[in-house]
C-alpha positions as CSV (number, residue, x, y, z in Angstrom):
1,M,73.2,111.2,106.2
2,V,74.9,111.9,102.9
3,H,76.6,109.1,100.9
4,A,79.1,109.4,98.1
5,Y,81.4,107.5,95.9
6,I,84.9,109.0,95.5
7,L,86.8,107.9,92.4
8,V,90.5,108.1,92.9
9,Q,93.4,108.2,90.5
10,T,96.8,107.4,92.0
11,E,100.4,107.5,91.0
12,V,101.5,104.3,89.2
13,G,102.0,101.4,91.6
14,R,100.4,103.2,94.6
15,S,96.7,102.0,94.4
16,A,97.0,99.3,97.1
17,A,98.7,101.6,99.6
18,V,96.3,104.5,98.9
19,A,93.2,102.2,99.3
20,K,94.6,100.8,102.5
21,E,95.2,104.3,104.0
22,I,91.9,105.7,102.9
23,A,90.1,102.7,104.4
24,D,91.2,103.8,107.9
25,I,89.7,107.3,107.6
26,A,86.6,108.0,109.7
27,G,83.6,108.2,107.4
28,V,84.9,105.9,104.8
29,V,82.7,102.8,104.5
30,S,85.0,101.0,102.0
31,A,88.0,101.6,99.8
32,E,88.7,99.1,97.0
33,D,91.4,98.7,94.3
34,V,89.8,98.6,90.8
35,I,91.1,98.5,87.2
36,G,90.1,101.0,84.5
37,P,90.3,104.8,84.4
38,Y,90.3,105.0,88.2
39,D,92.5,103.1,90.6
40,V,90.5,103.1,93.8
41,I,86.8,103.5,94.5
42,V,85.7,104.8,97.9
43,R,82.3,104.6,99.5
44,A,81.9,107.4,102.1
45,Q,79.3,108.9,104.4
46,A,78.9,112.1,106.3
47,A,76.3,113.9,108.3
48,D,75.8,116.6,105.6
49,V,77.3,117.9,102.4
50,D,79.7,120.3,104.2
51,E,81.1,117.4,106.3
52,L,81.4,115.3,103.1
53,G,83.4,118.1,101.5
54,K,85.7,118.3,104.5
55,L,86.2,114.6,104.4
56,V,87.2,114.6,100.8
57,V,89.3,117.7,100.8
58,A,91.0,117.5,104.2
59,R,91.3,113.8,104.7
60,V,91.1,111.8,101.4
61,Q,92.9,114.2,99.1
62,G,95.6,114.5,101.7
63,V,96.7,110.8,101.2
64,E,100.1,110.7,99.6
65,G,100.0,109.1,96.1
66,I,96.6,110.5,94.9
67,T,96.7,112.5,91.7
68,R,93.0,113.2,91.2
69,T,89.6,112.6,92.8
70,L,86.0,112.8,91.5
71,T,83.2,112.8,94.1
72,C,79.8,111.4,93.1
73,S,77.1,112.0,95.6
74,V,74.3,109.4,96.0
75,V,70.8,110.7,95.4
76,N,67.5,109.1,96.4
77,L,65.1,109.6,93.5
């Protein structure tokens, strides 16, 4: 299982709606509004890196109101 944090920037005033929509996507563990350089932080999981990529590109980035994402994979050192 691969885990990642997805940092999301949204259009002004859209963070709550974006977080709510992302939270309903399969593979998303949580999606929370935050303040700072990013508007929403998402915790996601997938079977492997390829599935994680599909989750981010096909599902998360498809949510209306997102302007940019940054995916940070969790590593176990």
